[in-house]
N, C-alpha and C positions, 0 to 999 in steps of 0.2 A: 606460724606453723599450721599445717593442714588441720581442717576440722571435719568431723564426720556428721555434723548437723545438716540435715537435708534442707533444701530451699523450700520455703512456704509463703514468703511475703509476696503479695500480688499488688497491693496499692502502697506506693511510697509517696508521701506528700509533706514537703517542707515549704512553707511560704512565710515571707516577712520575718525571716530569722537572721540573727547575727551569730556567727561562729567566732570564738576566740581561739586563735591558733598560737601555739608556742613555737617560736622561731627555731629553737634548737631541735625540736621534734620534726618540724617541717624539713629542715636542712638534712637531718639524718635520713628521713624517708627519701629525699631527693638524691642523696649520695648512694643510697642502696636500692634505687628503684628497680634495678635488674633482678633483685632478690625477692621482690614482692610476690606473695602467694596469690594465685588466681582467686581464691575465695575472698581474700582481703580486698583485692582490687575490683572484682566484678560484682560482689554482693550476690543477691538472689537472681542470678541471670536466668535460671530455669523457670522462675515463676512470675517475675515482674510482668504486669500487664498495663499498669498505670503509674507513670513516674512524673512527679512534679517537684521541681527544685527551683522555686520562683522567688524573685526579689530577695536574694540572699546577699548579705554583706559580711565582711570579715574584719576582725580586729586582731592585730598581731601583738603578742607579748614578747617584746624584744629584750631579753636579758643578756644579749651579747654586745660586743663592741662594733659589730658590723653595721654599716650604714644601710638605709633603705634601698638605695640604688644597687649596692652590692648584693643584697639579699634577692632582689627582684631579678637581677642578671643571672645569678646562680640557679635559681629555680627555673627561669625561662630556658636557660641553656640545657638543663636536665630534661625537662618535659618536652623540649623540642626534638628529642632523640627517642622516638617511640620504638626504634629498633632495639633499645636496651631492654624493653619488656619482652619476655620470652613467650608469654601466653596471649590468648585472644579471648575477649568476652563475647559470647554469643547470646544475645537477648532474643531468643526465638519466639517468645510470646508477648513481647512488649508492643503495644499498639498505640499508646499515647505518651508523648514526652513533652514536658513544658519546662524550659530552662530560661524563661524570659526574665526581664528586669534584673539581670545580673550584670553589674557594671564594674566588677573587679576581677573578672577572669583574665587569665593570660591570653594573649593573642594566639597562642599555640594550642589553647584548650580544645577547640573544635577538631583540629587535626589529630590531636592525641586520642580523643574518644572515638574518632572515626577510623583511624588507621589500626586501632587495636580492638575494635568492636564491630560486630555485625548486628544489623537490625532487620532480620528477614520478614518481620510481621508489622513493622511500624507503619501506621497510617497517618498519624497527625504529629507534627513536630513544631513546637512554638519556640522560636528564638528571637522574638521581638524585643526591641529596646535593650540590646546587649552591647551597643557601641561597636558592632561588627563593621570593619572598614571595607571589606570586600567579600566576595562570595568564595567560600572554601571550595577546594577541589572536589570534595565529597558531594557538595550540593550541585556543582556543575554536572557531575556524572551521577546524579541521584538514581538513575535507572540501574546502576551497578551496585551502589552501596545501600540503597533503600528501595528494594524491588516492589514493595507494596505501598509506597508513600503516595498519599492522595492530597494532603494539605501541608504546606510548610509556611509558617508566618515569619517573615523577615522584615516586618515593618518597623518603623521608628529606629532604624540603624543609620549607618553613615555611607551607604553605597552611593557611588557617583555615576555609575553607568549600568545599563542593562547587561547582565551576563547570563548566557545560556549556551547549551550545546545542541545544535540542530540534529545531531545524529541520534538523539533520544527517540525519534520517530521510528527508528529501525528496530526498537525493542518492544516486546510484548509486555507492556506495562500499563497500569491504569493511568488516566489523565491526571497530571499533577497541577494543582492550583497553588501558585506561588504568590504570596502577598509581599510586594516590595513598595507598598505605599509609605508615605511620610519618611522618605529617605532624602538624599541630597543629589538626586539625579537631575541635572540641569540642562543636559543636551540629549536630544533624540535624533538619531540618524534614520532617515526614511528607509534606506536599504536594509538596516537591521530590523526595523519595525516590520517590513514586508516579510522578512525571514521568520520572525517570531509569529506573525499572524498566520503564516502557512503551516506552522507546526500543529500537529494533531494531538500530541501527547503532553503538551505543556501550555498552560495559560498563566500569564503574569499580570497581576494587578499593580500597575505603577502609578496609580492616581495620587493626587496631593503631593507631587514633587515640585520643587522650586525651579520652574523653567526659566532659563535665560533666553530672552527673546531679542537679543541684540542683533545687529545687522551682519549676519553670516549667511553663507550660501545654504548651510544646513537648515537654518531657521526658515529661510525663504521656501525651501523644498518642503519643510514640515507644514507650513501654513497652506501651501498648495495641496499637499496630501490630505490634510484634515478637511479642507473645503471641497474636495472632490466628491460630490454627492453620489456619483455613480458607484462608488465603492461600498458605501455604508448600507446598501440594500442586501449585500451578500452576507450569508450567515457567519462566515469566518471573520468578517470585519465587525459585525454587530456585537460580538463578544467584547470588542475593544472600543465600543461607543463612548466610554468614559473619556477617551482622549480628547473629544471635542470640548469637554469641560475643564481640561487642564488649564491652569492659570499661569500667566507670566508674573514673575516677581521682580524682574529686571528687564529693561531700564525702568526707572521710577515713574516716568510719564505714562507707562502702560501697565503699571502694577495692578494686579487683580483682573486684568482683561482676559477673557477666555480665548483659547486658540481659534475656535470656530468664528469668533467675532472679529478676529484680528485680520487686518489687511496690510499689505506690504507698506502702504504709505503711512500707516499708523506708527510704524516703528521709527519714523523720523531718521531714516538712514542717511545721515549726512555723508558718511564715507562712501556708501553705495551710490548716492546721488553724485558725489564728486567723481567717482570712478566712471559712472555712466556719462557724465559731462565730458570727462577726460577722453573716454573712448570715442564719443561723438565728435569731440574737437579734433582728435587725431584723424578720424575718418574724414572729417570735413577738410582739414588741412591737407591731408594726403590727396583727396580728390581735387582740391583747389590747386595743389602743386602740379598734379598731372595735367589739369586744364591749362594752367599757366605755361607749362612746358610745351603743350600742344600749340597754344596760342603763339608762343615765342617762335616755335618752329615754323608755323604758318606765316607769321609776320616776316621772318627772315627769308623764307622761301619765296613768298609772294609780295615782298616789300615794294617792288616797283609797281606791280599791278594795283596794290592798295593805294599807293601814292597817286597813281593815275586816276583811279575811280573816285577817290575822295575829292580830287580836283574837278573832274568832269561832271560828276553826279551831284556833289554836295557843295561845290565851290569852296572847298577847304584846302588851304595850302599847309601841308605838314612841315614841321621844322626840318632844318638841315637841308634845305633846297640849295642847289648851286646858284651862285650870284649871277644875275643877268643884267646886261646893259641894254636899255630900250633904244631902238633905232627907228626913227620915223621914216620908213621907206614906202615906196609906191605900192609894193605888193608884199603880202605876207609870205607867199611862196611861189617860186617858179617851178612848174611841173614839167619834167623832162621825160618823154615817153616815145615809144615807137608808134608809127601810124597804125600798126596792127593791133595796138591796145587802145586806140582812140575811143572806141565805143564805151569801154569800161571807164576810161578817164573822164569822158564827157558826163557820164551818169553820176560820177562821184564828185567831180570838181567844178562842173559847169552848171548842170541842171540840178542845183542844190535846192531842196525844199526849204521854205522859210523856217520850219521848225527843226531843221537839222542843226546839230552842233557846229557844222562847218559853214553855216550861212553867214556868219559875221567875218569870215576870212576872205581876203582878196587874192585870187589865184591868177597867175600869168600863164596863158596857154598859147602854144604856137599859132594855131589857126586864127586866133582873134586878137592877139596882143603884139605880134611881130609888126614892126613898122615897115610899110612899103618903101622901097627905094634903098633900104639898107641891105647889106649882104647878110646872109644867114648867120655868119660868124659874128658880125657886129651885133646883130639882134640878140644872139645868145649871150654875148658878153654884157650887153646893157641889161638884159632881163635878170641875169644872175646878180649883177651889182645892185639893181633896183629892188631886189627881194631879200627879205630877212632869212628865208630858207630856200633851198632847192630840194624838191621832191623827186627822187629818181624812181621811176616805175620800172623795176628791173625784171626783164624777161629775156628769153633766148633771142627774141626779135630785137630787143634793145642792144644786146651784145653784138648783133650783126649789123647795126646801123652806125655808119661813120659819124653822122651828125649827133646822134645820141651819145656816143662815146666822147665826142668833143664837149658836149654840154656837161657831161660828168666831170671831165678833167677841169673845166673852168670852175665848176662848183667846188670841186675838191681843193683847187688852188685857193679859192675864195675862203674856204674854211681854214686853210693853213694861214693865210694872210691875216684874217680877222681873229684867229685863235679862239674860235667858238664853234659850237656844234651846228654848223650851217646846213649840213646834209641830212636829209631824211630819206631812207631807202625803203621802198615797198617791194617785197618779194612776191612776184606774181605766180611763181611756180618753183619747184625744186630744181636747182641747177647744180651739177657736180662742181665741187670746189676746184677741180682741175681745169674746168672750162672758163674760170674767171681770170681776168688779167690781174697782175700783182697789185695794182692800185686799188682795184675793187675788193680784193681780199683784205687789204689793210683797212679799207673803208668799213667793211662789215664787222671787223674786230673793234673799230674805234667809234663809229657813229651808230645812231639809232637805226634799227631796221625793223620793219613790221611785216608780218605775213598777211597776205590778202585774206586768207581764211581764218584769221585769228578771231575768236569769239568777241573780243573787245577791240576790234580793228579801229572803229571810229574814235573810241576813247583814247587809244594810243596815239592816233594821228592828231587829234585835237590837243592832247597834252604836249606832243612834240612841237607843234606849231605855235602854241600859246606863249605869250609873254607873261611869266608867272610872278607877278608882283602883287602883293596883297591889296594895296591901295588901288592900283589900276584895275584889278579884278572886281573889287567892290563897286568901283565907278561904272564899269561895264555892265554889271548886273543890277 
């Protein structure tokens, strides 16, 4: 019932006390919480300046048949509904409150006293060692509920992360120093640290927390952040210089090592190392695959050129060469050409330098190897038969020469009879396909032909004329 006694108590101090609570009375109060008078609930709200309720324990006198769990649930359910309380306590002169070392409070206790109470003058609030698991909403928005709060001690609790509201900077409030040391904060995100460091109205001391320095990207970023010396000369960072002395408690091999002393390699990041190796392996294999594909494309596109050059430059015969039967004939090649191309033919096939790859071939030429007394046609037939190959020097002049075309037909017939690639055609110039006789068209599709201006003309010619047998080649060289 209401009382007319005026508030006078300024200092309230209970410490290291045990309260014996009758369960029946407690449940009765819980059931009738909505009927509690303001004087009963708020006490000396007008005069309190100093409030200490520290290291308080409770003993319950249970004279009922209710089990402990049922009692706890009933009380928790009741006090978790602050809306049932119709009044609000306004401690307008309270400047110091200490509720530390209280290990038996309900988890709803802080919400209850905050939602139904105002503390417009509170400057210091001690809630250390109260087994608090997370930051109550009232302390996240301290600038609203505690407008003059300067120090709050939340050390030795069970917080696992840094919790704060960056919007506090928008309020005209004194700077709050929040002590969250000796909690269970094991992970620190650099992005959140930067956000906290940039706040002007809040400073949090989170020293002496058990950091987990295992191989995570967050830990790697944190080590880089702490070791960035360019930051710590700035005033806003200097407030948090204690971060450099934060110690790792896990993994065991680096337990007790300070963050500032820690290097990435100290963490023995096997998984990180494996991931790096895997990434490098994937990149290497990808590049290797691309290179192999390019090499295969080049080999397929230029396989004939490669086969020719490995033979003529390095004396290597690649596998899968067509089988050849060696014929011991008088000439390696009979050269069929028009007299208009004789100058070029002489320079290539007759005046051969000793160091030329053509120097060991024997060539049959009209002007020096035709037998006197024989008809031209007989000489042509004999020269074609006495030669392993016939080289056709194909030009427009060649097409207009009756003897040249006869030589071609004889060589073409020889190739058909011997069933081998007897003919080698050298294209002296571009000739429209429509200007070629049918036999020559078939020949160009079937037999080797070499362009005069080919960059590896001599290599192609040597390859076409050579007898490509490994043993024979080794003996020759």
